[in-house]
N, CA, C, O and the ligand as a Tripos MOL2 file, in Angstrom:
@<TRIPOS>MOLECULE
protein
  269   267    68     0     0
PROTEIN
NO_CHARGES

@<TRIPOS>ATOM
      1 N          35.3780  -54.6950   77.7120 N.3       1 MET1
      2 CA         34.1970  -54.9100   76.8590 C.3       1 MET1
      3 C          33.0530  -54.0060   77.2900 C.2       1 MET1
      4 O          32.7720  -53.8580   78.4790 O.2       1 MET1
      5 N          32.4060  -53.4130   76.3160 N.am      2 ILE2
      6 CA         31.2170  -52.6190   76.5930 C.3       2 ILE2
      7 C          30.0090  -53.5570   76.6330 C.2       2 ILE2
      8 O          29.8690  -54.4440   75.7910 O.2       2 ILE2
      9 N          29.1660  -53.3520   77.5950 N.am      3 GLU3
     10 CA         27.9640  -54.1810   77.6880 C.3       3 GLU3
     11 C          27.0980  -54.0200   76.4540 C.2       3 GLU3
     12 O          26.9320  -52.9200   75.9270 O.2       3 GLU3
     13 N          26.5550  -55.1310   76.0090 N.am      4 GLN4
     14 CA         25.7350  -55.1270   74.8010 C.3       4 GLN4
     15 C          24.5580  -54.1560   74.9240 C.2       4 GLN4
     16 O          24.2090  -53.4620   73.9690 O.2       4 GLN4
     17 N          23.9550  -54.1200   76.1100 N.am      5 ALA5
     18 CA         22.7920  -53.2490   76.3160 C.3       5 ALA5
     19 C          23.1690  -51.7800   76.1260 C.2       5 ALA5
     20 O          22.3930  -50.9930   75.5840 O.2       5 ALA5
     21 N          24.3540  -51.4300   76.5740 N.am      6 LEU6
     22 CA         24.8300  -50.0460   76.4250 C.3       6 LEU6
     23 C          25.1350  -49.7660   74.9610 C.2       6 LEU6
     24 O          24.7930  -48.7080   74.4330 O.2       6 LEU6
     25 N          25.7760  -50.7180   74.3210 N.am      7 LEU7
     26 CA         26.1360  -50.5800   72.9140 C.3       7 LEU7
     27 C          24.8840  -50.3720   72.0560 C.2       7 LEU7
     28 O          24.9200  -49.6520   71.0570 O.2       7 LEU7
     29 N          23.7990  -50.9980   72.4480 N.am      8 GLU8
     30 CA         22.5410  -50.8820   71.7050 C.3       8 GLU8
     31 C          21.9760  -49.4620   71.7060 C.2       8 GLU8
     32 O          21.3230  -49.0530   70.7460 O.2       8 GLU8
     33 N          22.2270  -48.7070   72.7870 N.am      9 ILE9
     34 CA         21.6110  -47.3820   72.8700 C.3       9 ILE9
     35 C          22.5490  -46.2560   72.4310 C.2       9 ILE9
     36 O          22.0980  -45.1460   72.1450 O.2       9 ILE9
     37 N          23.8450  -46.5400   72.3790 N.am     10 LEU10
     38 CA         24.7860  -45.4980   71.9740 C.3      10 LEU10
     39 C          24.7300  -45.3040   70.4640 C.2      10 LEU10
     40 O          24.6020  -46.2620   69.7020 O.2      10 LEU10
     41 N          24.8290  -44.0420   70.0500 N.am     11 ARG11
     42 CA         24.7620  -43.7180   68.6170 C.3      11 ARG11
     43 C          25.8200  -42.6880   68.2740 C.2      11 ARG11
     44 O          26.2610  -41.9160   69.1260 O.2      11 ARG11
     45 N          26.2160  -42.6920   67.0210 N.am     12 CYS12
     46 CA         27.0500  -41.6190   66.4900 C.3      12 CYS12
     47 C          26.2740  -40.3190   66.6740 C.2      12 CYS12
     48 O          25.1300  -40.2330   66.2270 O.2      12 CYS12
     49 N          26.8510  -39.3080   67.3120 N.am     13 PRO13
     50 CA         26.1100  -38.0780   67.5940 C.3      13 PRO13
     51 C          25.7400  -37.2960   66.3340 C.2      13 PRO13
     52 O          24.8400  -36.4560   66.3740 O.2      13 PRO13
     53 N          26.4010  -37.5520   65.2530 N.am     14 ILE14
     54 CA         26.0920  -36.8160   64.0210 C.3      14 ILE14
     55 C          25.0340  -37.5480   63.1990 C.2      14 ILE14
     56 O          24.0220  -36.9620   62.8130 O.2      14 ILE14
     57 N          25.2710  -38.8140   62.9380 N.am     15 GLY15
     58 CA         24.3600  -39.5540   62.0540 C.3      15 GLY15
     59 C          23.2990  -40.3610   62.7760 C.2      15 GLY15
     60 O          22.3980  -40.9070   62.1410 O.2      15 GLY15
     61 N          23.3940  -40.4450   64.1080 N.am     16 LYS16
     62 CA         22.4800  -41.2790   64.9060 C.3      16 LYS16
     63 C          22.5120  -42.7360   64.4430 C.2      16 LYS16
     64 O          21.4890  -43.4170   64.3780 O.2      16 LYS16
     65 N          23.7150  -43.1790   64.1270 N.am     17 VAL17
     66 CA         23.9140  -44.5340   63.6220 C.3      17 VAL17
     67 C          24.5540  -45.3800   64.7210 C.2      17 VAL17
     68 O          25.2640  -44.8640   65.5840 O.2      17 VAL17
     69 N          24.2960  -46.6710   64.6760 N.am     18 LYS18
     70 CA         24.8640  -47.5870   65.6680 C.3      18 LYS18
     71 C          26.3900  -47.5900   65.6470 C.2      18 LYS18
     72 O          27.0230  -47.3060   64.6300 O.2      18 LYS18
     73 N          26.9530  -47.9190   66.7970 N.am     19 LEU19
     74 CA         28.4000  -48.0170   66.9390 C.3      19 LEU19
     75 C          28.7970  -49.4700   67.1560 C.2      19 LEU19
     76 O          28.0110  -50.2690   67.6660 O.2      19 LEU19
     77 N          30.0240  -49.8050   66.7640 N.am     20 LYS20
     78 CA         30.5360  -51.1290   67.0730 C.3      20 LYS20
     79 C          31.8570  -50.9870   67.8260 C.2      20 LYS20
     80 O          32.5970  -50.0190   67.6510 O.2      20 LYS20
     81 N          32.1270  -51.9880   68.6730 N.am     21 GLU21
     82 CA         33.3470  -51.9330   69.4780 C.3      21 GLU21
     83 C          34.5230  -52.4620   68.6760 C.2      21 GLU21
     84 O          34.4330  -53.4910   68.0060 O.2      21 GLU21
     85 N          35.6350  -51.7300   68.7620 N.am     22 GLU22
     86 CA         36.8050  -52.1140   67.9940 C.3      22 GLU22
     87 C          38.0630  -51.5650   68.6530 C.2      22 GLU22
     88 O          38.2860  -50.3540   68.6470 O.2      22 GLU22
     89 N          38.8840  -52.4380   69.2180 N.am     23 ASN23
     90 CA         40.1760  -52.0420   69.7890 C.3      23 ASN23
     91 C          40.1150  -50.8200   70.7040 C.2      23 ASN23
     92 O          40.8230  -49.8370   70.4800 O.2      23 ASN23
     93 N          39.2890  -50.8810   71.7100 N.am     24 ASN24
     94 CA         39.1930  -49.7930   72.6770 C.3      24 ASN24
     95 C          38.5810  -48.5120   72.1210 C.2      24 ASN24
     96 O          38.7440  -47.4300   72.6840 O.2      24 ASN24
     97 N          37.8870  -48.6590   71.0260 N.am     25 PHE25
     98 CA         37.1180  -47.5420   70.4790 C.3      25 PHE25
     99 C          35.7080  -48.0290   70.1700 C.2      25 PHE25
    100 O          35.4840  -49.2220   69.9660 O.2      25 PHE25
    101 N          34.7730  -47.1060   70.1380 N.am     26 LEU26
    102 CA         33.4760  -47.3910   69.5370 C.3      26 LEU26
    103 C          33.4660  -46.6730   68.2000 C.2      26 LEU26
    104 O          33.7100  -45.4690   68.1230 O.2      26 LEU26
    105 N          33.1840  -47.4210   67.1550 N.am     27 VAL27
    106 CA         33.2980  -46.9090   65.7960 C.3      27 VAL27
    107 C          31.9170  -46.8280   65.1600 C.2      27 VAL27
    108 O          31.1390  -47.7800   65.2130 O.2      27 VAL27
    109 N          31.6250  -45.6810   64.5590 N.am     28 CYS28
    110 CA         30.3480  -45.5160   63.8670 C.3      28 CYS28
    111 C          30.3090  -46.4480   62.6630 C.2      28 CYS28
    112 O          31.2470  -46.4900   61.8660 O.2      28 CYS28
    113 N          29.2110  -47.1960   62.5380 N.am     29 THR29
    114 CA         29.1240  -48.1800   61.4490 C.3      29 THR29
    115 C          28.8800  -47.5210   60.0900 C.2      29 THR29
    116 O          28.9720  -48.1900   59.0610 O.2      29 THR29
    117 N          28.5750  -46.2390   60.0700 N.am     30 ARG30
    118 CA         28.4160  -45.5600   58.7800 C.3      30 ARG30
    119 C          29.6120  -44.6790   58.4370 C.2      30 ARG30
    120 O          30.1920  -44.8190   57.3590 O.2      30 ARG30
    121 N          29.9870  -43.7790   59.3340 N.am     31 CYS31
    122 CA         31.0220  -42.8000   58.9610 C.3      31 CYS31
    123 C          32.4300  -43.1810   59.4270 C.2      31 CYS31
    124 O          33.4130  -42.6090   58.9560 O.2      31 CYS31
    125 N          32.5320  -44.1370   60.3430 N.am     32 GLY32
    126 CA         33.8480  -44.5730   60.7880 C.3      32 GLY32
    127 C          34.4670  -43.6910   61.8620 C.2      32 GLY32
    128 O          35.6150  -43.9140   62.2490 O.2      32 GLY32
    129 N          33.7390  -42.7010   62.3500 N.am     33 LEU33
    130 CA         34.2180  -41.8690   63.4460 C.3      33 LEU33
    131 C          34.4740  -42.7610   64.6670 C.2      33 LEU33
    132 O          33.6570  -43.6200   64.9950 O.2      33 LEU33
    133 N          35.6140  -42.5510   65.3360 N.am     34 LYS34
    134 CA         36.0040  -43.4240   66.4440 C.3      34 LYS34
    135 C          35.9610  -42.6720   67.7700 C.2      34 LYS34
    136 O          36.5520  -41.6040   67.9260 O.2      34 LYS34
    137 N          35.2490  -43.2620   68.7080 N.am     35 PHE35
    138 CA         35.1360  -42.6650   70.0360 C.3      35 PHE35
    139 C          35.8970  -43.5300   71.0340 C.2      35 PHE35
    140 O          35.6730  -44.7380   71.1030 O.2      35 PHE35
    141 N          36.7890  -42.9280   71.8030 N.am     36 PRO36
    142 CA         37.6210  -43.7120   72.7220 C.3      36 PRO36
    143 C          36.8240  -44.2900   73.8870 C.2      36 PRO36
    144 O          35.8470  -43.7000   74.3480 O.2      36 PRO36
    145 N          37.2620  -45.4550   74.3500 N.am     37 ILE37
    146 CA         36.7170  -46.0410   75.5710 C.3      37 ILE37
    147 C          37.7900  -45.8370   76.6450 C.2      37 ILE37
    148 O          38.8740  -46.4170   76.5850 O.2      37 ILE37
    149 N          37.4560  -44.9990   77.6220 N.am     38 LYS38
    150 CA         38.4290  -44.6790   78.6680 C.3      38 LYS38
    151 C          37.9980  -45.3020   79.9840 C.2      38 LYS38
    152 O          36.9050  -45.0310   80.4820 O.2      38 LYS38
    153 N          38.8600  -46.1380   80.5430 N.am     39 ASP39
    154 CA         38.5370  -46.8490   81.7840 C.3      39 ASP39
    155 C          37.1920  -47.5600   81.6850 C.2      39 ASP39
    156 O          36.4180  -47.5900   82.6420 O.2      39 ASP39
    157 N          36.9310  -48.1250   80.5270 N.am     40 GLY40
    158 CA         35.7090  -48.8990   80.3320 C.3      40 GLY40
    159 C          34.4780  -48.0660   80.0350 C.2      40 GLY40
    160 O          33.3730  -48.5930   79.9050 O.2      40 GLY40
    161 N          34.6800  -46.7540   79.9290 N.am     41 ILE41
    162 CA         33.5430  -45.8680   79.6800 C.3      41 ILE41
    163 C          33.6880  -45.2220   78.3080 C.2      41 ILE41
    164 O          34.6770  -44.5380   78.0440 O.2      41 ILE41
    165 N          32.7090  -45.4360   77.4340 N.am     42 PRO42
    166 CA         32.7900  -44.8120   76.1130 C.3      42 PRO42
    167 C          32.5930  -43.3070   76.1900 C.2      42 PRO42
    168 O          31.6650  -42.8220   76.8380 O.2      42 PRO42
    169 N          33.4720  -42.5750   75.5240 N.am     43 VAL43
    170 CA         33.3910  -41.1130   75.5310 C.3      43 VAL43
    171 C          32.8440  -40.6640   74.1800 C.2      43 VAL43
    172 O          33.5820  -40.5350   73.2030 O.2      43 VAL43
    173 N          31.5410  -40.4320   74.1490 N.am     44 ILE44
    174 CA         30.8810  -40.0790   72.8860 C.3      44 ILE44
    175 C          30.8250  -38.5550   72.7640 C.2      44 ILE44
    176 O          29.7630  -37.9380   72.8540 O.2      44 ILE44
    177 N          31.9860  -37.9840   72.5600 N.am     45 LEU45
    178 CA         32.1070  -36.5280   72.4200 C.3      45 LEU45
    179 C          32.8740  -36.2400   71.1330 C.2      45 LEU45
    180 O          33.8820  -36.8860   70.8440 O.2      45 LEU45
    181 N          32.3930  -35.2720   70.3700 N.am     46 LEU46
    182 CA         33.0730  -34.9650   69.1190 C.3      46 LEU46
    183 C          34.4910  -34.4470   69.3620 C.2      46 LEU46
    184 O          35.3920  -34.6680   68.5530 O.2      46 LEU46
    185 N          34.6720  -33.7610   70.4820 N.am     47 ASP47
    186 CA         36.0090  -33.2540   70.8240 C.3      47 ASP47
    187 C          37.0200  -34.3820   71.0130 C.2      47 ASP47
    188 O          38.2170  -34.1930   70.7990 O.2      47 ASP47
    189 N          36.5380  -35.5390   71.4080 N.am     48 GLU48
    190 CA         37.4160  -36.6810   71.6910 C.3      48 GLU48
    191 C          37.4890  -37.6640   70.5290 C.2      48 GLU48
    192 O          38.3110  -38.5810   70.5340 O.2      48 GLU48
    193 N          36.6380  -37.4720   69.5470 N.am     49 ALA49
    194 CA         36.5310  -38.4470   68.4600 C.3      49 ALA49
    195 C          37.7530  -38.4080   67.5450 C.2      49 ALA49
    196 O          38.3630  -37.3600   67.3350 O.2      49 ALA49
    197 N          38.0890  -39.5780   67.0100 N.am     50 VAL50
    198 CA         39.1770  -39.7060   66.0540 C.3      50 VAL50
    199 C          38.5610  -39.8460   64.6660 C.2      50 VAL50
    200 O          37.6930  -40.6900   64.4420 O.2      50 VAL50
    201 N          39.0220  -39.0040   63.7350 N.am     51 LEU51
    202 CA         38.4740  -39.0330   62.3760 C.3      51 LEU51
    203 C          38.9390  -40.2930   61.6540 C.2      51 LEU51
    204 O          40.0480  -40.7740   61.8890 O.2      51 LEU51
    205 N          38.0930  -40.8260   60.7770 N.am     52 PRO52
    206 CA         38.5160  -41.9880   59.9950 C.3      52 PRO52
    207 C          39.6680  -41.6240   59.0680 C.2      52 PRO52
    208 O          39.9010  -40.4530   58.7700 O.2      52 PRO52
    209 N          40.3810  -42.6490   58.6220 N.am     53 GLU53
    210 CA         41.5470  -42.4450   57.7810 C.3      53 GLU53
    211 C          41.1900  -41.6790   56.5040 C.2      53 GLU53
    212 O          40.1740  -41.9650   55.8700 O.2      53 GLU53
    213 N          42.0110  -40.7210   56.1350 N.am     54 GLY54
    214 CA         41.7930  -39.9730   54.9060 C.3      54 GLY54
    215 C          40.8620  -38.7730   55.0620 C.2      54 GLY54
    216 O          40.6600  -38.0100   54.1170 O.2      54 GLY54
    217 N          40.3020  -38.6130   56.2480 N.am     55 VAL55
    218 CA         39.3710  -37.5120   56.4830 C.3      55 VAL55
    219 C          40.0850  -36.4330   57.2980 C.2      55 VAL55
    220 O          40.6560  -36.7100   58.3530 O.2      55 VAL55
    221 N          40.0420  -35.2050   56.7940 N.am     56 LYS56
    222 CA         40.7650  -34.1230   57.4670 C.3      56 LYS56
    223 C          39.8680  -33.2680   58.3350 C.2      56 LYS56
    224 O          40.3270  -32.6500   59.2960 O.2      56 LYS56
    225 N          38.6020  -33.2330   58.0010 N.am     57 HIS57
    226 CA         37.6910  -32.4000   58.7850 C.3      57 HIS57
    227 C          36.3810  -33.1320   59.0050 C.2      57 HIS57
    228 O          35.9320  -33.9060   58.1600 O.2      57 HIS57
    229 N          35.7860  -32.8780   60.1420 N.am     58 ILE58
    230 CA         34.5700  -33.5930   60.5320 C.3      58 ILE58
    231 C          33.4360  -33.4080   59.5170 C.2      58 ILE58
    232 O          32.5670  -34.2720   59.4030 O.2      58 ILE58
    233 N          33.4380  -32.2970   58.7850 N.am     59 SER59
    234 CA         32.3700  -32.0620   57.8100 C.3      59 SER59
    235 C          32.4640  -33.0180   56.6100 C.2      59 SER59
    236 O          31.5330  -33.1090   55.8100 O.2      59 SER59
    237 N          33.6040  -33.7320   56.4890 N.am     60 GLU60
    238 CA         33.7810  -34.6480   55.3540 C.3      60 GLU60
    239 C          33.2720  -36.0580   55.6320 C.2      60 GLU60
    240 O          33.1730  -36.8740   54.7150 O.2      60 GLU60
    241 N          32.9510  -36.3460   56.8810 N.am     61 ILE61
    242 CA         32.5180  -37.7100   57.1810 C.3      61 ILE61
    243 C          31.1300  -37.9810   56.6080 C.2      61 ILE61
    244 O          30.3300  -37.0670   56.4060 O.2      61 ILE61
    245 N          30.8680  -39.2610   56.3510 N.am     62 LYS62
    246 CA         29.6050  -39.6740   55.7210 C.3      62 LYS62
    247 C          28.3830  -39.2030   56.5130 C.2      62 LYS62
    248 O          27.3980  -38.7520   55.9290 O.2      62 LYS62
    249 N          28.4500  -39.3080   57.8350 N.am     63 CYS63
    250 CA         27.2870  -38.9460   58.6560 C.3      63 CYS63
    251 C          26.9680  -37.4580   58.5800 C.2      63 CYS63
    252 O          25.8370  -37.0540   58.8500 O.2      63 CYS63
    253 N          27.9480  -36.6440   58.2160 N.am     64 ALA64
    254 CA         27.7370  -35.2040   58.1560 C.3      64 ALA64
    255 C          27.1450  -34.7770   56.8080 C.2      64 ALA64
    256 O          26.7270  -33.6310   56.6390 O.2      64 ALA64
    257 N          27.1150  -35.7040   55.8640 N.am     65 LYS65
    258 CA         26.6030  -35.3680   54.5310 C.3      65 LYS65
    259 C          25.1530  -35.7900   54.3930 C.2      65 LYS65
    260 O          24.7370  -36.8260   54.9100 O.2      65 LYS65
    261 N          24.4050  -34.9800   53.6970 N.am     66 LYS66
    262 CA         22.9890  -35.3140   53.4620 C.3      66 LYS66
    263 C          22.9030  -36.4200   52.4310 C.2      66 LYS66
    264 O          23.6810  -36.4650   51.4780 O.2      66 LYS66
    265 N          21.9530  -37.3060   52.6340 N.am     67 GLN67
    266 CA         21.8020  -38.4550   51.7150 C.3      67 GLN67
    267 C          21.2120  -38.0060   50.3760 C.2      67 GLN67
    268 O          21.0140  -38.8290   49.4820 O.2      67 GLN67
    269 ZN         28.6490  -41.5450   62.1190 Zn       68 ZN68
@<TRIPOS>BOND
     1     1     2 1
     2     2     3 1
     3     3     4 2
     4     3     5 am
     5     5     6 1
     6     6     7 1
     7     7     8 2
     8     7     9 am
     9     9    10 1
    10    10    11 1
    11    11    12 2
    12    11    13 am
    13    13    14 1
    14    14    15 1
    15    15    16 2
    16    15    17 am
    17    17    18 1
    18    18    19 1
    19    19    20 2
    20    19    21 am
    21    21    22 1
    22    22    23 1
    23    23    24 2
    24    23    25 am
    25    25    26 1
    26    26    27 1
    27    27    28 2
    28    27    29 am
    29    29    30 1
    30    30    31 1
    31    31    32 2
    32    31    33 am
    33    33    34 1
    34    34    35 1
    35    35    36 2
    36    35    37 am
    37    37    38 1
    38    38    39 1
    39    39    40 2
    40    39    41 am
    41    41    42 1
    42    42    43 1
    43    43    44 2
    44    43    45 am
    45    45    46 1
    46    46    47 1
    47    47    48 2
    48    47    49 am
    49    49    50 1
    50    50    51 1
    51    51    52 2
    52    51    53 am
    53    53    54 1
    54    54    55 1
    55    55    56 2
    56    55    57 am
    57    57    58 1
    58    58    59 1
    59    59    60 2
    60    59    61 am
    61    61    62 1
    62    62    63 1
    63    63    64 2
    64    63    65 am
    65    65    66 1
    66    66    67 1
    67    67    68 2
    68    67    69 am
    69    69    70 1
    70    70    71 1
    71    71    72 2
    72    71    73 am
    73    73    74 1
    74    74    75 1
    75    75    76 2
    76    75    77 am
    77    77    78 1
    78    78    79 1
    79    79    80 2
    80    79    81 am
    81    81    82 1
    82    82    83 1
    83    83    84 2
    84    83    85 am
    85    85    86 1
    86    86    87 1
    87    87    88 2
    88    87    89 am
    89    89    90 1
    90    90    91 1
    91    91    92 2
    92    91    93 am
    93    93    94 1
    94    94    95 1
    95    95    96 2
    96    95    97 am
    97    97    98 1
    98    98    99 1
    99    99   100 2
   100    99   101 am
   101   101   102 1
   102   102   103 1
   103   103   104 2
   104   103   105 am
   105   105   106 1
   106   106   107 1
   107   107   108 2
   108   107   109 am
   109   109   110 1
   110   110   111 1
   111   111   112 2
   112   111   113 am
   113   113   114 1
   114   114   115 1
   115   115   116 2
   116   115   117 am
   117   117   118 1
   118   118   119 1
   119   119   120 2
   120   119   121 am
   121   121   122 1
   122   122   123 1
   123   123   124 2
   124   123   125 am
   125   125   126 1
   126   126   127 1
   127   127   128 2
   128   127   129 am
   129   129   130 1
   130   130   131 1
   131   131   132 2
   132   131   133 am
   133   133   134 1
   134   134   135 1
   135   135   136 2
   136   135   137 am
   137   137   138 1
   138   138   139 1
   139   139   140 2
   140   139   141 am
   141   141   142 1
   142   142   143 1
   143   143   144 2
   144   143   145 am
   145   145   146 1
   146   146   147 1
   147   147   148 2
   148   147   149 am
   149   149   150 1
   150   150   151 1
   151   151   152 2
   152   151   153 am
   153   153   154 1
   154   154   155 1
   155   155   156 2
   156   155   157 am
   157   157   158 1
   158   158   159 1
   159   159   160 2
   160   159   161 am
   161   161   162 1
   162   162   163 1
   163   163   164 2
   164   163   165 am
   165   165   166 1
   166   166   167 1
   167   167   168 2
   168   167   169 am
   169   169   170 1
   170   170   171 1
   171   171   172 2
   172   171   173 am
   173   173   174 1
   174   174   175 1
   175   175   176 2
   176   175   177 am
   177   177   178 1
   178   178   179 1
   179   179   180 2
   180   179   181 am
   181   181   182 1
   182   182   183 1
   183   183   184 2
   184   183   185 am
   185   185   186 1
   186   186   187 1
   187   187   188 2
   188   187   189 am
   189   189   190 1
   190   190   191 1
   191   191   192 2
   192   191   193 am
   193   193   194 1
   194   194   195 1
   195   195   196 2
   196   195   197 am
   197   197   198 1
   198   198   199 1
   199   199   200 2
   200   199   201 am
   201   201   202 1
   202   202   203 1
   203   203   204 2
   204   203   205 am
   205   205   206 1
   206   206   207 1
   207   207   208 2
   208   207   209 am
   209   209   210 1
   210   210   211 1
   211   211   212 2
   212   211   213 am
   213   213   214 1
   214   214   215 1
   215   215   216 2
   216   215   217 am
   217   217   218 1
   218   218   219 1
   219   219   220 2
   220   219   221 am
   221   221   222 1
   222   222   223 1
   223   223   224 2
   224   223   225 am
   225   225   226 1
   226   226   227 1
   227   227   228 2
   228   227   229 am
   229   229   230 1
   230   230   231 1
   231   231   232 2
   232   231   233 am
   233   233   234 1
   234   234   235 1
   235   235   236 2
   236   235   237 am
   237   237   238 1
   238   238   239 1
   239   239   240 2
   240   239   241 am
   241   241   242 1
   242   242   243 1
   243   243   244 2
   244   243   245 am
   245   245   246 1
   246   246   247 1
   247   247   248 2
   248   247   249 am
   249   249   250 1
   250   250   251 1
   251   251   252 2
   252   251   253 am
   253   253   254 1
   254   254   255 1
   255   255   256 2
   256   255   257 am
   257   257   258 1
   258   258   259 1
   259   259   260 2
   260   259   261 am
   261   261   262 1
   262   262   263 1
   263   263   264 2
   264   263   265 am
   265   265   266 1
   266   266   267 1
   267   267   268 2
@<TRIPOS>SUBSTRUCTURE
     1 MET1         2 RESIDUE 1 A MET
     2 ILE2         6 RESIDUE 1 A ILE
     3 GLU3        10 RESIDUE 1 A GLU
     4 GLN4        14 RESIDUE 1 A GLN
     5 ALA5        18 RESIDUE 1 A ALA
     6 LEU6        22 RESIDUE 1 A LEU
     7 LEU7        26 RESIDUE 1 A LEU
     8 GLU8        30 RESIDUE 1 A GLU
     9 ILE9        34 RESIDUE 1 A ILE
    10 LEU10       38 RESIDUE 1 A LEU
    11 ARG11       42 RESIDUE 1 A ARG
    12 CYS12       46 RESIDUE 1 A CYS
    13 PRO13       50 RESIDUE 1 A PRO
    14 ILE14       54 RESIDUE 1 A ILE
    15 GLY15       58 RESIDUE 1 A GLY
    16 LYS16       62 RESIDUE 1 A LYS
    17 VAL17       66 RESIDUE 1 A VAL
    18 LYS18       70 RESIDUE 1 A LYS
    19 LEU19       74 RESIDUE 1 A LEU
    20 LYS20       78 RESIDUE 1 A LYS
    21 GLU21       82 RESIDUE 1 A GLU
    22 GLU22       86 RESIDUE 1 A GLU
    23 ASN23       90 RESIDUE 1 A ASN
    24 ASN24       94 RESIDUE 1 A ASN
    25 PHE25       98 RESIDUE 1 A PHE
    26 LEU26      102 RESIDUE 1 A LEU
    27 VAL27      106 RESIDUE 1 A VAL
    28 CYS28      110 RESIDUE 1 A CYS
    29 THR29      114 RESIDUE 1 A THR
    30 ARG30      118 RESIDUE 1 A ARG
    31 CYS31      122 RESIDUE 1 A CYS
    32 GLY32      126 RESIDUE 1 A GLY
    33 LEU33      130 RESIDUE 1 A LEU
    34 LYS34      134 RESIDUE 1 A LYS
    35 PHE35      138 RESIDUE 1 A PHE
    36 PRO36      142 RESIDUE 1 A PRO
    37 ILE37      146 RESIDUE 1 A ILE
    38 LYS38      150 RESIDUE 1 A LYS
    39 ASP39      154 RESIDUE 1 A ASP
    40 GLY40      158 RESIDUE 1 A GLY
    41 ILE41      162 RESIDUE 1 A ILE
    42 PRO42      166 RESIDUE 1 A PRO
    43 VAL43      170 RESIDUE 1 A VAL
    44 ILE44      174 RESIDUE 1 A ILE
    45 LEU45      178 RESIDUE 1 A LEU
    46 LEU46      182 RESIDUE 1 A LEU
    47 ASP47      186 RESIDUE 1 A ASP
    48 GLU48      190 RESIDUE 1 A GLU
    49 ALA49      194 RESIDUE 1 A ALA
    50 VAL50      198 RESIDUE 1 A VAL
    51 LEU51      202 RESIDUE 1 A LEU
    52 PRO52      206 RESIDUE 1 A PRO
    53 GLU53      210 RESIDUE 1 A GLU
    54 GLY54      214 RESIDUE 1 A GLY
    55 VAL55      218 RESIDUE 1 A VAL
    56 LYS56      222 RESIDUE 1 A LYS
    57 HIS57      226 RESIDUE 1 A HIS
    58 ILE58      230 RESIDUE 1 A ILE
    59 SER59      234 RESIDUE 1 A SER
    60 GLU60      238 RESIDUE 1 A GLU
    61 ILE61      242 RESIDUE 1 A ILE
    62 LYS62      246 RESIDUE 1 A LYS
    63 CYS63      250 RESIDUE 1 A CYS
    64 ALA64      254 RESIDUE 1 A ALA
    65 LYS65      258 RESIDUE 1 A LYS
    66 LYS66      262 RESIDUE 1 A LYS
    67 GLN67      266 RESIDUE 1 A GLN
    68 ZN68       269 GROUP 0 **** ****
């Protein structure tokens, strides 16, 4: 489990949106980008991120698009 205090300050690096914990990943609540939690430490790096289902390139995620 990630500490709530840490979860509060971590953000999706693209959209600056909050993340939620889900099955050993931290998932962006807007774009669905998934960041792995390795040995209890969240790795908030785009190189390590898993794209949401149906998305082939990082430029297609919601956080990468202008509102
Ligand atoms: Zn995002």
